[in-house]
C-alpha positions as CSV (number, residue, x, y, z in Angstrom):
1,M,17.3,40.8,-83.4
2,A,16.6,37.1,-82.6
3,R,15.3,36.0,-79.2
4,I,13.7,33.0,-77.7
5,C,9.9,33.2,-77.9
6,S,7.8,33.2,-74.7
7,C,6.3,29.8,-75.6
8,Q,9.8,28.2,-75.7
9,E,10.7,29.8,-72.4
10,Q,7.5,28.4,-70.9
11,K,8.2,24.9,-72.2
12,R,11.7,25.1,-70.7
13,L,10.3,26.2,-67.3
14,E,7.7,23.4,-67.4
15,K,10.4,20.9,-68.1
16,L,12.4,22.2,-65.1
17,F,9.4,22.0,-62.8
18,K,8.6,18.5,-63.9
19,S,12.1,17.2,-63.3
20,S,12.2,19.0,-59.9
21,E,9.4,16.7,-58.6
22,I,7.8,19.7,-56.9
23,T,4.0,19.0,-56.8
24,P,1.6,21.5,-58.3
25,A,0.4,22.5,-54.8
26,F,4.0,23.4,-53.8
27,R,4.6,25.4,-57.0
28,S,2.4,28.1,-55.5
29,K,4.6,28.7,-52.5
30,T,6.4,32.1,-52.7
31,F,7.9,34.6,-50.4
32,A,5.0,36.9,-51.0
33,N,2.4,34.5,-49.7
34,Y,4.3,33.4,-46.6
35,E,2.7,35.1,-43.7
36,G,5.7,35.6,-41.5
37,N,4.1,38.1,-39.2
38,R,1.7,35.4,-37.8
39,I,4.4,33.7,-35.7
40,P,7.2,35.1,-33.6
41,Q,10.1,33.7,-35.7
42,G,8.4,33.9,-39.0
43,M,10.0,37.1,-40.3
44,K,13.4,35.8,-39.2
45,M,12.8,32.7,-41.3
46,L,11.6,34.8,-44.3
47,S,14.6,37.0,-44.1
48,C,17.0,34.0,-44.0
49,A,15.3,32.4,-47.0
50,R,15.3,35.6,-49.1
51,E,19.0,36.2,-48.3
52,Y,19.8,32.6,-49.2
53,A,18.0,32.8,-52.6
54,E,19.9,36.0,-53.4
55,G,23.2,34.4,-52.4
56,I,22.6,31.4,-54.6
57,T,21.7,33.5,-57.6
58,S,24.7,35.8,-57.2
59,R,26.9,32.9,-56.2
60,T,28.2,34.8,-53.1
61,C,27.4,32.1,-50.5
62,G,30.8,30.4,-50.9
63,E,31.2,27.3,-48.7
64,N,28.2,28.3,-46.6
65,N,25.7,27.5,-49.3
66,W,23.2,25.3,-47.5
67,M,20.0,26.6,-45.9
68,V,18.9,24.8,-42.8
69,L,15.5,25.3,-41.2
70,L,15.0,23.3,-38.0
71,G,12.5,22.8,-35.2
72,E,8.8,23.3,-34.6
73,P,6.4,21.7,-37.1
74,G,3.9,24.0,-38.8
75,C,6.1,27.0,-38.9
76,G,6.6,27.2,-42.6
77,K,9.9,25.4,-43.2
78,T,8.6,23.6,-46.3
79,H,6.8,26.7,-47.6
80,L,10.0,28.8,-47.5
81,S,12.1,25.9,-48.9
82,M,9.7,25.7,-51.8
83,A,9.7,29.5,-52.2
84,V,13.5,29.4,-52.8
85,A,13.2,26.4,-55.1
86,N,10.4,27.9,-57.2
87,Q,12.4,31.1,-57.6
88,M,15.5,29.2,-58.6
89,I,13.6,27.2,-61.3
90,R,12.2,30.5,-62.7
91,Q,15.8,31.5,-63.1
92,E,16.4,28.2,-64.9
93,I,18.4,26.6,-62.1
94,P,17.8,22.8,-61.9
95,V,16.2,21.8,-58.6
96,L,15.2,18.4,-57.1
97,Y,12.7,18.1,-54.2
98,F,13.1,15.0,-51.9
99,Q,10.6,14.3,-49.2
100,H,12.3,12.1,-46.5
101,I,9.6,9.5,-45.7
102,E,8.2,9.1,-49.2
103,G,11.6,9.4,-50.9
104,L,13.3,6.7,-48.7
105,S,10.3,4.4,-49.1
106,E,10.7,4.7,-52.8
107,M,14.4,4.1,-52.6
108,K,13.8,1.0,-50.5
109,D,11.8,-0.5,-53.3
110,M,14.7,0.4,-55.7
111,L,17.2,-1.6,-53.7
112,R,16.0,-4.7,-55.7
113,S,17.3,-3.0,-58.8
114,E,20.9,-1.8,-58.5
115,G,20.7,0.4,-61.5
116,G,17.6,2.1,-60.3
117,I,18.9,3.3,-57.0
118,K,22.3,4.3,-58.5
119,K,20.5,6.5,-61.0
120,R,18.5,8.1,-58.2
121,L,21.5,8.7,-55.9
122,D,23.4,10.3,-58.8
123,Q,20.5,12.6,-59.4
124,M,20.3,13.6,-55.8
125,K,24.1,14.1,-55.5
126,K,24.6,16.2,-58.7
127,V,21.5,18.3,-59.1
128,L,22.4,22.0,-58.7
129,L,20.0,22.6,-55.9
130,L,18.6,19.7,-53.7
131,V,15.7,20.4,-51.3
132,W,15.6,17.6,-48.6
133,D,12.3,18.1,-46.7
134,D,11.6,16.7,-43.2
135,L,15.0,15.0,-42.7
136,W,14.8,12.2,-40.1
137,K,11.0,12.4,-40.0
138,R,9.9,9.1,-38.4
139,K,7.4,7.7,-36.0
140,K,8.2,8.5,-32.4
141,G,10.7,6.1,-30.9
142,Q,11.9,4.7,-34.2
143,E,15.6,5.0,-35.1
144,P,17.0,5.4,-38.6
145,R,18.0,2.1,-40.1
146,P,21.7,1.5,-41.1
147,W,20.9,1.7,-44.9
148,E,19.1,5.0,-44.3
149,L,22.1,6.5,-42.5
150,E,24.4,5.2,-45.3
151,T,22.1,6.7,-48.0
152,V,21.8,10.1,-46.3
153,F,25.5,10.3,-45.7
154,E,26.4,9.3,-49.3
155,V,24.3,12.0,-50.8
156,L,25.0,14.8,-48.3
157,N,28.7,14.1,-48.1
158,Y,29.0,14.3,-51.9
159,R,27.2,17.7,-51.9
160,Y,29.3,18.8,-48.9
161,L,32.6,18.0,-50.7
162,N,31.5,19.5,-54.0
163,L,30.0,22.7,-52.4
164,L,26.6,22.1,-54.0
165,P,23.7,24.3,-52.7
166,T,21.4,22.3,-50.5
167,I,18.2,23.1,-48.5
168,I,17.4,20.9,-45.5
169,S,14.3,21.2,-43.3
170,S,13.8,19.0,-40.2
171,E,11.9,18.9,-36.9
172,K,15.1,18.0,-35.2
173,T,17.2,20.5,-33.3
174,P,21.0,20.8,-34.0
175,Q,21.8,18.7,-30.9
176,E,19.4,16.0,-32.1
177,L,21.0,15.9,-35.6
178,L,24.3,15.3,-33.9
179,E,22.9,12.6,-31.7
180,I,21.4,10.7,-34.7
181,D,24.8,10.8,-36.6
182,K,27.7,13.1,-35.9
183,A,29.2,12.8,-39.3
184,I,25.9,13.8,-41.0
185,G,24.9,16.4,-38.4
186,S,28.2,18.2,-38.3
187,R,28.3,18.6,-42.1
188,I,24.8,20.0,-42.1
189,L,25.6,22.5,-39.3
190,E,28.9,23.6,-40.8
191,R,27.6,24.3,-44.3
192,G,24.4,25.9,-43.0
193,K,25.8,28.0,-40.3
194,K,25.2,31.3,-42.2
195,H,21.6,30.4,-43.3
196,M,20.1,28.6,-40.4
197,V,17.1,29.2,-38.2
198,V,16.1,27.0,-35.3
199,V,12.4,27.5,-34.4
200,E,11.2,26.4,-30.9
201,G,7.9,26.8,-29.1
202,L,4.3,26.0,-29.9
203,E,3.6,29.7,-30.5
204,N,5.5,29.2,-33.8
205,N,3.1,26.5,-35.1
206,Y,0.7,27.9,-37.7
207,R,-1.6,25.0,-37.2
208,L,-2.2,25.7,-33.6
209,R,-3.0,29.4,-34.0
C-alpha cells in the first residue's frame, strides 16, 4: 500500500511554516505550554482558542469563524493565536501571520511598487487563515493614517464577505475598535462574537506578576 513518506510530510510542513511567516520563536507556542492558571481570565482564553481551533478544523464555525482576543497586554493573546496557527499548519491548513506595526511599515515601503503591495494584499485577503496580531498598535496619541484605515478595511472586508477564518488580537476594547472605525470594528465584532474574549485589569498581565 503506497503512502507519503515522513520526510515528504516534513518538507511539506516546513514549506507551510515558511510561507506563514511565523518566526521560529512563535512556532513553539502551543495550548499545552500556555499557563492559563496564572491569570484570572487565562483559562477562559485557553478554552476559547481550543474551541475555535476545533471549529475551524471541523468547519462548524459557519459565519462566526473569527477569533478575537482584546484588551490587556501581556495576557497571552499572541501566544494563543500562535497556538491555533501552529495547530492548523500541522493539519496542512495554510496560515499567514501579520504583525500590525512591522507589517504596515513593510507595506508602506511597498507603496512605491504597485505590483508589490497588490501581491501582498491578495496574499492577506485569500490565505485560508490570517492571524492579524496587535491590530491598531501605535504610540500613545497617534491616530491611524487614512491609508492604514483603507488597507485594514480592504483586507478584512474581503475576508468578512468571503467567510474566511481570521484571528485578530488587539489591546483595544470593543468600544475603542468602533471609535477608530465603525465599518472595520463592527465587522470584527460581528464575525468574532462567538469566539471573543475581552481581558481587562493589570492582574491579567503576565509581565507584572
